[in-house]
VEXSE-954135 format. One record per residue: residue in one letter; x negated, z, y negated of N, C-alpha, C in turn. Coordinates in steps of 0.02 Angstrom, whole numbers. Layout:
BEGIN
@type=a, n.east=X, n.up=Z, n.north=Y, ca.east=X, ca.up=Z, ca.north=Y, c.east=X, c.up=Z, c.north=Y .
...
//
This chain:
BEGIN
@type=m, n.east=5044, n.up=766, n.north=-606, ca.east=5012, ca.up=716, ca.north=-562, c.east=5073, c.up=684, c.north=-522 .
@type=p, n.east=5067, n.up=619, n.north=-532, ca.east=5123, ca.up=580, ca.north=-499, c.east=5117, c.up=580, c.north=-423 .
@type=f, n.east=5059, n.up=594, n.north=-392, ca.east=5051, ca.up=597, ca.north=-322, c.east=5042, c.up=667, c.north=-297 .
@type=p, n.east=5099, n.up=703, n.north=-280, ca.east=5078, ca.up=771, ca.north=-255, c.east=5062, c.up=763, c.north=-183 .
@type=d, n.east=5035, n.up=820, n.north=-160, ca.east=5017, ca.up=831, ca.north=-86, c.east=5079, c.up=844, c.north=-47 .
@type=l, n.east=5102, n.up=794, n.north=-10, ca.east=5160, ca.up=797, ca.north=24, c.east=5147, c.up=833, c.north=91 .
@type=t, n.east=5202, n.up=862, n.north=118, ca.east=5204, ca.up=899, ca.north=184, c.east=5251, c.up=864, c.north=230 .
@type=p, n.east=5251, n.up=882, n.north=290, ca.east=5302, ca.up=851, ca.north=334, c.east=5372, c.up=866, c.north=315 .
@type=e, n.east=5385, n.up=919, n.north=273, ca.east=5449, ca.up=934, ca.north=249, c.east=5465, c.up=894, c.north=185 .
@type=t, n.east=5418, n.up=872, n.north=148, ca.east=5425, ca.up=841, ca.north=83, c.east=5412, c.up=769, c.north=77 .
@type=a, n.east=5377, n.up=746, n.north=132, ca.east=5363, ca.up=676, ca.north=138, c.east=5418, c.up=630, c.north=155 .
@type=p, n.east=5424, n.up=567, n.north=140, ca.east=5474, ca.up=522, ca.north=168, c.east=5478, c.up=529, c.north=242 .
@type=p, n.east=5538, n.up=528, n.north=273, ca.east=5542, ca.up=537, ca.north=343, c.east=5500, c.up=489, c.north=384 .
@type=a, n.east=5487, n.up=437, n.north=365, ca.east=5441, ca.up=389, ca.north=400, c.east=5369, c.up=406, c.north=405 .
@type=a, n.east=5350, n.up=454, n.north=357, ca.east=5283, ca.up=475, ca.north=357, c.east=5268, c.up=542, c.north=394 .
@type=r, n.east=5319, n.up=574, n.north=414, ca.east=5314, ca.up=643, ca.north=437, c.east=5277, c.up=650, c.north=501 .
@type=r, n.east=5288, n.up=603, n.north=547, ca.east=5258, ca.up=611, ca.north=615, c.east=5181, c.up=599, c.north=606 .
@type=a, n.east=5162, n.up=549, n.north=560, ca.east=5089, ca.up=536, ca.north=553, c.east=5057, c.up=598, c.north=518 .
@type=l, n.east=5090, n.up=624, n.north=462, ca.east=5062, ca.up=681, ca.north=433, c.east=5048, c.up=739, c.north=485 .
@type=e, n.east=5097, n.up=754, n.north=528, ca.east=5088, ca.up=809, ca.north=580, c.east=5034, c.up=787, c.north=628 .
@type=a, n.east=5027, n.up=730, n.north=648, ca.east=4975, ca.up=704, ca.north=699, c.east=4906, c.up=715, c.north=666 .
@type=v, n.east=4897, n.up=692, n.north=602, ca.east=4830, ca.up=697, ca.north=572, c.east=4812, c.up=773, c.north=565 .
@type=t, n.east=4862, n.up=812, n.north=543, ca.east=4851, ca.up=883, ca.north=539, c.east=4830, c.up=914, c.north=604 .
@type=e, n.east=4863, n.up=901, n.north=654, ca.east=4847, ca.up=921, ca.north=721, c.east=4778, c.up=906, c.north=746 .
@type=r, n.east=4766, n.up=835, n.north=731, ca.east=4700, ca.up=812, ca.north=751, c.east=4636, c.up=841, c.north=718 .
@type=l, n.east=4643, n.up=854, n.north=652, ca.east=4593, ca.up=877, ca.north=616, c.east=4594, c.up=951, c.north=602 .
@type=g, n.east=4644, n.up=988, n.north=613, ca.east=4657, ca.up=1054, ca.north=603, c.east=4670, c.up=1068, c.north=532 .
@type=y, n.east=4680, n.up=1028, n.north=489, ca.east=4705, ca.up=1032, ca.north=422, c.east=4736, c.up=966, c.north=397 .
@type=r, n.east=4770, n.up=965, n.north=341, ca.east=4801, ca.up=907, ca.north=313, c.east=4760, c.up=890, c.north=252 .
@type=p, n.east=4721, n.up=832, n.north=261, ca.east=4686, ca.up=810, ca.north=204, c.east=4725, c.up=791, c.north=145 .
@type=a, n.east=4707, n.up=812, n.north=88, ca.east=4742, ca.up=791, ca.north=29, c.east=4750, c.up=711, c.north=18 .
@type=a, n.east=4699, n.up=674, n.north=36, ca.east=4702, ca.up=602, ca.north=38, c.east=4763, c.up=576, c.north=80 .
@type=v, n.east=4770, n.up=604, n.north=137, ca.east=4825, ca.up=584, ca.north=180, c.east=4893, c.up=614, c.north=155 .
@type=a, n.east=4889, n.up=669, n.north=130, ca.east=4949, ca.up=699, ca.north=103, c.east=4981, c.up=658, c.north=42 .
@type=r, n.east=4938, n.up=631, n.north=0, ca.east=4958, ca.up=590, ca.north=-51, c.east=4970, c.up=518, c.north=-29 .
@type=l, n.east=4939, n.up=490, n.north=21, ca.east=4951, ca.up=424, ca.north=42, c.east=5016, c.up=426, c.north=76 .
@type=a, n.east=5041, n.up=480, n.north=98, ca.east=5103, ca.up=483, ca.north=136, c.east=5164, c.up=467, c.north=90 .
@type=a, n.east=5155, n.up=463, n.north=24, ca.east=5208, ca.up=434, ca.north=-32, c.east=5228, c.up=362, c.north=-8 .
@type=s, n.east=5183, n.up=330, n.north=28, ca.east=5205, ca.up=263, ca.north=56, c.east=5197, c.up=265, c.north=131 .
@type=p, n.east=5246, n.up=277, n.north=168, ca.east=5239, ca.up=276, ca.north=243, c.east=5202, c.up=222, c.north=276 .
@type=h, n.east=5211, n.up=156, n.north=238, ca.east=5181, ca.up=97, ca.north=263, c.east=5111, c.up=99, c.north=251 .
@type=a, n.east=5090, n.up=122, n.north=188, ca.east=5013, ca.up=125, ca.north=176, c.east=4987, c.up=175, c.north=223 .
@type=l, n.east=5018, n.up=233, n.north=232, ca.east=4988, ca.up=285, ca.north=277, c.east=4976, c.up=253, c.north=352 .
@type=d, n.east=5035, n.up=224, n.north=373, ca.east=5032, ca.up=200, ca.north=442, c.east=4976, c.up=147, c.north=446 .
@type=g, n.east=4981, n.up=99, n.north=396, ca.east=4928, ca.up=46, ca.north=395, c.east=4860, c.up=72, c.north=396 .
@type=f, n.east=4842, n.up=120, n.north=356, ca.east=4774, ca.up=141, ca.north=360, c.east=4758, c.up=180, c.north=419 .
@type=l, n.east=4801, n.up=221, n.north=444, ca.east=4790, ca.up=255, ca.north=512, c.east=4777, c.up=208, c.north=566 .
@type=k, n.east=4814, n.up=156, n.north=571, ca.east=4812, ca.up=101, ca.north=625, c.east=4748, c.up=63, c.north=617 .
@type=i, n.east=4737, n.up=43, n.north=560, ca.east=4675, ca.up=-4, ca.north=548, c.east=4610, c.up=38, c.north=558 .
@type=s, n.east=4610, n.up=101, n.north=529, ca.east=4549, ca.up=140, ca.north=541, c.east=4539, c.up=157, c.north=617 .
@type=a, n.east=4593, n.up=165, n.north=650, ca.east=4580, ca.up=180, ca.north=723, c.east=4555, c.up=115, c.north=755 .
@type=i, n.east=4579, n.up=59, n.north=738, ca.east=4559, ca.up=3, ca.north=771, c.east=4481, c.up=-14, c.north=752 .
@type=f, n.east=4467, n.up=2, n.north=686, ca.east=4389, ca.up=-4, ca.north=665, c.east=4351, c.up=45, c.north=711 .
@type=d, n.east=4375, n.up=103, n.north=724, ca.east=4344, ca.up=153, ca.north=761, c.east=4329, c.up=135, c.north=833 .
@type=a, n.east=4369, n.up=88, n.north=857, ca.east=4369, ca.up=66, ca.north=925, c.east=4332, c.up=1, c.north=930 .
@type=c, n.east=4305, n.up=-26, n.north=878, ca.east=4269, ca.up=-94, ca.north=885, c.east=4204, c.up=-88, c.north=917 .
@type=t, n.east=4171, n.up=-141, n.north=928, ca.east=4105, ca.up=-140, ca.north=961, c.east=4048, c.up=-119, c.north=914 .
@type=l, n.east=4059, n.up=-118, n.north=852, ca.east=3999, ca.up=-90, ca.north=812, c.east=3991, c.up=-19, c.north=832 .
@type=d, n.east=3926, n.up=-2, n.north=840, ca.east=3901, ca.up=69, ca.north=860, c.east=3927, c.up=116, c.north=799 .
@type=p, n.east=3938, n.up=181, n.north=818, ca.east=3959, ca.up=228, ca.north=761, c.east=3919, c.up=233, c.north=697 .
@type=l, n.east=3853, n.up=231, n.north=703, ca.east=3812, ca.up=230, ca.north=638, c.east=3824, c.up=169, c.north=601 .
@type=s, n.east=3830, n.up=106, n.north=632, ca.east=3843, ca.up=48, ca.north=596, c.east=3907, c.up=47, c.north=562 .
@type=r, n.east=3959, n.up=81, n.north=592, ca.east=4019, ca.up=86, ca.north=562, c.east=4020, c.up=128, c.north=501 .
@type=e, n.east=3985, n.up=182, n.north=506, ca.east=3977, ca.up=228, ca.north=454, c.east=3941, c.up=196, c.north=395 .
@type=v, n.east=3893, n.up=156, n.north=410, ca.east=3860, ca.up=113, ca.north=355, c.east=3908, c.up=73, c.north=318 .
@type=v, n.east=3953, n.up=35, n.north=353, ca.east=4006, ca.up=4, ca.north=320, c.east=4048, c.up=39, c.north=277 .
@type=i, n.east=4072, n.up=97, n.north=302, ca.east=4117, ca.up=143, ca.north=268, c.east=4081, c.up=174, c.north=206 .
@type=m, n.east=4023, n.up=193, n.north=209, ca.east=3981, ca.up=227, ca.north=155, c.east=3969, c.up=180, c.north=109 .
@type=t, n.east=3958, n.up=113, n.north=123, ca.east=3941, ca.up=61, ca.north=75, c.east=4011, c.up=52, c.north=34 .
@type=m, n.east=4058, n.up=51, n.north=66, ca.east=4123, ca.up=41, ca.north=28, c.east=4140, c.up=100, c.north=-9 .
@type=a, n.east=4126, n.up=165, n.north=17, ca.east=4137, ca.up=224, ca.north=-25, c.east=4096, c.up=230, c.north=-92 .
@type=t, n.east=4035, n.up=215, n.north=-81, ca.east=3992, ca.up=217, ca.north=-148, c.east=4011, c.up=166, c.north=-188 .
@type=r, n.east=4020, n.up=99, n.north=-162, ca.east=4032, ca.up=47, ca.north=-206, c.east=4097, c.up=59, c.north=-246 .
@type=n, n.east=4145, n.up=87, n.north=-215, ca.east=4212, ca.up=100, ca.north=-250, c.east=4216, c.up=169, c.north=-275 .
@type=d, n.east=4160, n.up=204, n.north=-276, ca.east=4158, ca.up=271, ca.north=-306, c.east=4213, c.up=317, c.north=-282 .
@type=c, n.east=4216, n.up=326, n.north=-215, ca.east=4272, ca.up=366, ca.north=-181, c.east=4237, c.up=429, c.north=-160 .
@type=h, n.east=4238, n.up=483, n.north=-205, ca.east=4203, ca.up=546, ca.north=-188, c.east=4232, c.up=577, c.north=-124 .
@type=v, n.east=4298, n.up=565, n.north=-108, ca.east=4331, ca.up=592, ca.north=-49, c.east=4300, c.up=561, c.north=11 .
@type=c, n.east=4293, n.up=496, n.north=8, ca.east=4263, ca.up=457, ca.north=67, c.east=4192, c.up=477, c.north=79 .
@type=v, n.east=4156, n.up=487, n.north=22, ca.east=4081, ca.up=503, ca.north=28, c.east=4073, c.up=570, c.north=59 .
@type=a, n.east=4118, n.up=614, n.north=40, ca.east=4109, ca.up=681, ca.north=70, c.east=4133, c.up=684, c.north=147 .
@type=m, n.east=4190, n.up=649, n.north=159, ca.east=4218, ca.up=644, ca.north=230, c.east=4166, c.up=612, c.north=275 .
@type=h, n.east=4136, n.up=556, n.north=248, ca.east=4092, ca.up=519, ca.north=294, c.east=4017, c.up=548, c.north=295 .
@type=t, n.east=4003, n.up=587, n.north=245, ca.east=3937, ca.up=627, ca.north=253, c.east=3949, c.up=676, c.north=311 .
@type=a, n.east=4008, n.up=706, n.north=307, ca.east=4024, ca.up=754, ca.north=368, c.east=4023, c.up=717, c.north=438 .
@type=k, n.east=4046, n.up=659, n.north=435, ca.east=4048, ca.up=617, ca.north=498, c.east=3973, c.up=598, c.north=520 .
@type=l, n.east=3936, n.up=576, n.north=475, ca.east=3867, ca.up=558, ca.north=491, c.east=3830, c.up=621, c.north=513 .
@type=t, n.east=3842, n.up=677, n.north=480, ca.east=3810, ca.up=738, ca.north=502, c.east=3831, c.up=754, c.north=573 .
@type=s, n.east=3895, n.up=744, n.north=593, ca.east=3915, ca.up=758, ca.north=660, c.east=3883, c.up=713, c.north=710 .
@type=l, n.east=3861, n.up=652, n.north=688, ca.east=3830, ca.up=598, ca.north=732, c.east=3754, c.up=610, c.north=732 .
@type=d, n.east=3731, n.up=667, n.north=706, ca.east=3661, ca.up=683, ca.north=697, c.east=3621, c.up=625, c.north=664 .
@type=a, n.east=3650, n.up=597, n.north=615, ca.east=3610, ca.up=544, ca.north=575, c.east=3551, c.up=581, c.north=540 .
@type=e, n.east=3498, n.up=538, n.north=534, ca.east=3436, ca.up=563, ca.north=497, c.east=3460, c.up=581, c.north=427 .
@type=p, n.east=3433, n.up=638, n.north=402, ca.east=3447, ca.up=657, ca.north=337, c.east=3433, c.up=602, c.north=282 .
@type=a, n.east=3375, n.up=570, n.north=296, ca.east=3355, ca.up=513, ca.north=245, c.east=3404, c.up=458, c.north=242 .
@type=l, n.east=3439, n.up=440, n.north=305, ca.east=3487, ca.up=385, ca.north=307, c.east=3545, c.up=419, c.north=262 .
@type=v, n.east=3571, n.up=476, n.north=278, ca.east=3629, ca.up=503, ca.north=244, c.east=3610, c.up=504, c.north=167 .
@type=a, n.east=3561, n.up=524, n.north=147, ca.east=3545, ca.up=526, ca.north=75, c.east=3541, c.up=459, c.north=46 .
@type=a, n.east=3515, n.up=407, n.north=77, ca.east=3516, ca.up=340, ca.north=53, c.east=3582, c.up=316, c.north=51 .
@type=l, n.east=3628, n.up=324, n.north=98, ca.east=3692, ca.up=300, ca.north=99, c.east=3730, c.up=330, c.north=40 .
@type=r, n.east=3723, n.up=395, n.north=29, ca.east=3758, ca.up=431, ca.north=-25, c.east=3733, c.up=405, c.north=-92 .
@type=d, n.east=3671, n.up=383, n.north=-95, ca.east=3643, ca.up=365, ca.north=-164, c.east=3681, c.up=304, c.north=-182 .
@type=g, n.east=3690, n.up=256, n.north=-138, ca.east=3730, ca.up=194, ca.north=-154, c.east=3696, c.up=145, c.north=-195 .
@type=t, n.east=3623, n.up=154, n.north=-196, ca.east=3584, ca.up=108, ca.north=-238, c.east=3563, c.up=50, c.north=-194 .
@type=e, n.east=3532, n.up=3, n.north=-217, ca.east=3516, ca.up=-57, ca.north=-167, c.east=3444, c.up=-46, c.north=-144 .
@type=a, n.east=3414, n.up=16, n.north=-142, ca.east=3356, ca.up=37, ca.north=-111, c.east=3369, c.up=30, c.north=-32 .
@type=p, n.east=3323, n.up=-4, n.north=1, ca.east=3337, ca.up=-3, ca.north=76, c.east=3348, c.up=56, c.north=109 .
@type=l, n.east=3391, n.up=54, n.north=161, ca.east=3397, ca.up=110, ca.north=207, c.east=3335, c.up=118, c.north=242 .
@type=p, n.east=3319, n.up=173, n.north=271, ca.east=3255, ca.up=190, ca.north=307, c.east=3258, c.up=156, c.north=381 .
@type=d, n.east=3319, n.up=136, n.north=399, ca.east=3324, ca.up=104, ca.north=469, c.east=3339, c.up=27, c.north=460 .
@type=e, n.east=3292, n.up=-14, n.north=476, ca.east=3301, ca.up=-86, ca.north=460, c.east=3366, c.up=-119, c.north=488 .
@type=r, n.east=3387, n.up=-98, n.north=553, ca.east=3441, ca.up=-122, ca.north=582, c.east=3507, c.up=-105, c.north=544 .
@type=l, n.east=3512, n.up=-42, n.north=520, ca.east=3566, ca.up=-18, ca.north=489, c.east=3568, c.up=-43, c.north=411 .
@type=e, n.east=3510, n.up=-58, n.north=382, ca.east=3503, ca.up=-92, ca.north=315, c.east=3530, c.up=-163, c.north=324 .
@type=s, n.east=3527, n.up=-197, n.north=386, ca.east=3552, ca.up=-263, ca.north=387, c.east=3628, c.up=-259, c.north=387 .
@type=v, n.east=3655, n.up=-206, n.north=411, ca.east=3728, ca.up=-197, ca.north=404, c.east=3748, c.up=-184, c.north=334 .
@type=r, n.east=3713, n.up=-149, n.north=299, ca.east=3725, ca.up=-134, ca.north=224, c.east=3724, c.up=-201, c.north=190 .
@type=r, n.east=3670, n.up=-240, n.north=197, ca.east=3657, ca.up=-301, ca.north=165, c.east=3718, c.up=-351, c.north=176 .
@type=f, n.east=3735, n.up=-350, n.north=238, ca.east=3785, ca.up=-395, ca.north=261, c.east=3855, c.up=-377, c.north=233 .
@type=t, n.east=3867, n.up=-314, n.north=230, ca.east=3931, ca.up=-293, ca.north=203, c.east=3935, c.up=-308, c.north=130 .
@type=l, n.east=3880, n.up=-297, n.north=96, ca.east=3876, ca.up=-315, ca.north=24, c.east=3878, c.up=-389, c.north=11 .
@type=a, n.east=3849, n.up=-431, n.north=56, ca.east=3853, ca.up=-502, ca.north=53, c.east=3926, c.up=-524, c.north=64 .
@type=v, n.east=3961, n.up=-496, n.north=112, ca.east=4030, ca.up=-517, ca.north=120, c.east=4071, c.up=-500, c.north=58 .
@type=l, n.east=4065, n.up=-442, n.north=29, ca.east=4100, ca.up=-423, ca.north=-31, c.east=4079, c.up=-471, c.north=-93 .
@type=a, n.east=4016, n.up=-481, n.north=-103, ca.east=4001, ca.up=-524, ca.north=-161, c.east=4021, c.up=-594, c.north=-155 .
@type=s, n.east=4028, n.up=-617, n.north=-90, ca.east=4048, ca.up=-689, ca.north=-80, c.east=4122, c.up=-700, c.north=-63 .
@type=a, n.east=4159, n.up=-642, n.north=-62, ca.east=4231, ca.up=-637, ca.north=-41, c.east=4232, c.up=-669, c.north=36 .
@type=g, n.east=4182, n.up=-656, n.north=72, ca.east=4179, ca.up=-680, ca.north=141, c.east=4144, c.up=-742, c.north=153 .
@type=a, n.east=4128, n.up=-782, n.north=105, ca.east=4087, ca.up=-841, ca.north=113, c.east=4017, c.up=-837, c.north=111 .
@type=v, n.east=3990, n.up=-794, n.north=154, ca.east=3916, ca.up=-777, ca.north=156, c.east=3886, c.up=-842, c.north=178 .
@type=d, n.east=3825, n.up=-841, n.north=149, ca.east=3783, ca.up=-901, ca.north=168, c.east=3750, c.up=-895, c.north=240 .
@type=d, n.east=3727, n.up=-944, n.north=265, ca.east=3701, ca.up=-947, ca.north=331, c.east=3637, c.up=-893, c.north=342 .
@type=a, n.east=3602, n.up=-893, n.north=287, ca.east=3542, ca.up=-845, ca.north=288, c.east=3568, c.up=-775, c.north=299 .
@type=d, n.east=3619, n.up=-755, n.north=260, ca.east=3646, ca.up=-691, ca.north=268, c.east=3666, c.up=-673, c.north=342 .
@type=l, n.east=3709, n.up=-721, n.north=368, ca.east=3734, ca.up=-708, ca.north=435, c.east=3679, c.up=-710, c.north=485 .
@type=r, n.east=3631, n.up=-754, n.north=480, ca.east=3571, ca.up=-758, ca.north=520, c.east=3530, c.up=-693, c.north=519 .
@type=d, n.east=3524, n.up=-661, n.north=458, ca.east=3486, ca.up=-599, ca.north=453, c.east=3526, c.up=-545, c.north=491 .
@type=f, n.east=3590, n.up=-544, n.north=484, ca.east=3628, ca.up=-487, ca.north=514, c.east=3618, c.up=-500, c.north=595 .
@type=l, n.east=3629, n.up=-562, n.north=618, ca.east=3624, ca.up=-575, ca.north=692, c.east=3555, c.up=-558, c.north=721 .
@type=a, n.east=3503, n.up=-565, n.north=679, ca.east=3439, ca.up=-557, ca.north=701, c.east=3428, c.up=-486, c.north=721 .
@type=y, n.east=3464, n.up=-443, n.north=701, ca.east=3460, ca.up=-369, ca.north=720, c.east=3502, c.up=-353, c.north=785 .
@type=g, n.east=3517, n.up=-400, n.north=817, ca.east=3553, ca.up=-386, ca.north=878, c.east=3629, c.up=-388, c.north=873 .
@type=y, n.east=3655, n.up=-396, n.north=808, ca.east=3730, ca.up=-396, ca.north=803, c.east=3755, c.up=-458, c.north=825 .
@type=t, n.east=3820, n.up=-462, n.north=829, ca.east=3854, ca.up=-526, ca.north=858, c.east=3904, c.up=-554, c.north=804 .
@type=e, n.east=3926, n.up=-614, n.north=816, ca.east=3980, ca.up=-638, ca.north=775, c.east=4038, c.up=-599, c.north=771 .
@type=q, n.east=4055, n.up=-568, n.north=829, ca.east=4114, ca.up=-514, ca.north=835, c.east=4096, c.up=-461, c.north=790 .
@type=n, n.east=4037, n.up=-436, n.north=786, ca.east=4021, ca.up=-378, ca.north=745, c.east=4028, c.up=-397, c.north=673 .
@type=a, n.east=4015, n.up=-460, n.north=651, ca.east=4023, ca.up=-484, ca.north=586, c.east=4096, c.up=-488, c.north=565 .
@type=l, n.east=4137, n.up=-502, n.north=607, ca.east=4209, ca.up=-500, ca.north=591, c.east=4232, c.up=-425, c.north=588 .
@type=e, n.east=4199, n.up=-380, n.north=634, ca.east=4215, ca.up=-315, ca.north=631, c.east=4196, c.up=-280, c.north=559 .
@type=v, n.east=4143, n.up=-305, n.north=534, ca.east=4124, ca.up=-283, ca.north=469, c.east=4178, c.up=-296, c.north=418 .
@type=v, n.east=4208, n.up=-358, n.north=423, ca.east=4266, ca.up=-377, ca.north=377, c.east=4326, c.up=-326, c.north=389 .
@type=l, n.east=4335, n.up=-311, n.north=456, ca.east=4390, ca.up=-259, ca.north=470, c.east=4370, c.up=-198, c.north=435 .
@type=g, n.east=4315, n.up=-169, n.north=442, ca.east=4302, ca.up=-108, ca.north=407, c.east=4306, c.up=-110, c.north=332 .
@type=i, n.east=4288, n.up=-166, n.north=307, ca.east=4294, ca.up=-177, ca.north=232, c.east=4370, c.up=-170, c.north=217 .
@type=g, n.east=4410, n.up=-202, n.north=255, ca.east=4482, ca.up=-201, ca.north=242, c.east=4508, c.up=-134, c.north=245 .
@type=a, n.east=4492, n.up=-96, n.north=298, ca.east=4517, ca.up=-26, ca.north=305, c.east=4494, c.up=24, c.north=249 .
@type=y, n.east=4433, n.up=19, n.north=231, ca.east=4406, ca.up=57, ca.north=184, c.east=4412, c.up=36, c.north=109 .
@type=t, n.east=4439, n.up=-23, n.north=101, ca.east=4458, ca.up=-50, ca.north=35, c.east=4525, c.up=-11, c.north=22 .
@type=l, n.east=4566, n.up=-16, n.north=76, ca.east=4629, ca.up=25, ca.north=69, c.east=4621, c.up=98, c.north=54 .
@type=s, n.east=4578, n.up=128, n.north=91, ca.east=4572, ca.up=203, ca.north=86, c.east=4538, c.up=217, c.north=18 .
@type=t, n.east=4482, n.up=182, n.north=1, ca.east=4452, ca.up=204, ca.north=-67, c.east=4496, c.up=190, c.north=-122 .
@type=l, n.east=4529, n.up=139, n.north=-122, ca.east=4569, ca.up=121, ca.north=-179, c.east=4632, c.up=167, c.north=-186 .
@type=a, n.east=4660, n.up=186, n.north=-127, ca.east=4715, ca.up=232, ca.north=-129, c.east=4694, c.up=298, c.north=-152 .
@type=n, n.east=4638, n.up=322, n.north=-124, ca.east=4608, ca.up=394, ca.north=-140, c.east=4600, c.up=390, c.north=-219 .
@type=r, n.east=4577, n.up=343, n.north=-248, ca.east=4563, ca.up=343, ca.north=-324, c.east=4624, c.up=339, c.north=-360 .
@type=l, n.east=4676, n.up=293, n.north=-334, ca.east=4744, ca.up=291, ca.north=-369, c.east=4784, c.up=357, c.north=-370 .
@type=t, n.east=4779, n.up=387, n.north=-314, ca.east=4815, ca.up=450, ca.north=-306, c.east=4776, c.up=510, c.north=-332 .
@type=g, n.east=4717, n.up=502, n.north=-348, ca.east=4673, ca.up=566, ca.north=-375, c.east=4664, c.up=613, c.north=-328 .
@type=a, n.east=4655, n.up=592, n.north=-264, ca.east=4649, ca.up=634, ca.north=-205, c.east=4579, c.up=678, c.north=-214 .
@type=p, n.east=4586, n.up=747, n.north=-205, ca.east=4528, ca.up=785, ca.north=-219, c.east=4493, c.up=793, c.north=-146 .
@type=v, n.east=4428, n.up=817, n.north=-151, ca.east=4392, ca.up=838, ca.north=-97, c.east=4423, c.up=905, c.north=-68 .
@type=d, n.east=4440, n.up=902, n.north=-3, ca.east=4470, ca.up=968, ca.north=25, c.east=4414, c.up=1013, c.north=36 .
@type=e, n.east=4434, n.up=1081, n.north=32, ca.east=4383, ca.up=1133, ca.north=35, c.east=4347, c.up=1129, c.north=103 .
@type=q, n.east=4374, n.up=1098, n.north=153, ca.east=4347, ca.up=1091, ca.north=218, c.east=4285, c.up=1045, c.north=217 .
@type=l, n.east=4279, n.up=1006, n.north=160, ca.east=4225, ca.up=959, ca.north=150, c.east=4178, c.up=983, c.north=102 .
@type=a, n.east=4188, n.up=1036, n.north=65, ca.east=4148, ca.up=1060, ca.north=10, c.east=4075, c.up=1061, c.north=23 .
@type=d, n.east=4053, n.up=1071, n.north=82, ca.east=3978, ca.up=1077, ca.north=97, c.east=3951, c.up=1004, c.north=95 .
@type=f, n.east=3993, n.up=952, n.north=91, ca.east=3972, ca.up=884, ca.north=96, c.east=3978, c.up=849, c.north=29 .
@type=v, n.east=3985, n.up=880, n.north=-23, ca.east=3988, ca.up=855, ca.north=-91, c.east=3926, c.up=859, c.north=-123 .
@type=g, n.east=3908, n.up=814, n.north=-169, ca.east=3847, ca.up=822, ca.north=-213, c.east=3788, c.up=796, c.north=-186 .
//
């Protein structure tokens, strides 16, 4: 495998502090992060952009809808498991989690969150040139123009993550085994 799981001792010097910080924060070193460390810039970029996305004005469940939409669209089993765990920690309804994991176009059980999923898919399908009706639909559920741009931010963060995880062949960590399948 050309992308081994790096450690603070084997990673490029510029990635070591980030690896240590992630390990300390999570209590383990995710393989996805250990492999992304082969590029300190990619690792640093993902950690920064995902932290910015986590701090945006979209509520936590709406952010997870964006992430899970990207994870299932890009077939990233690591992200699906990780964000199933996150949804579980947020006490998301099991029907919502199941629908997001399914990744089909069947509507989510929550109309407001479904508007986020539809808007995310519209942004992706149109490369950002969503039509006025798609934007109006998203805004009709109480979201704002700022939130629309934050969806784009989430798409950027999790395009990086999902594609890097697939490129590096990152496996699902044993800590997430209960959230697979």
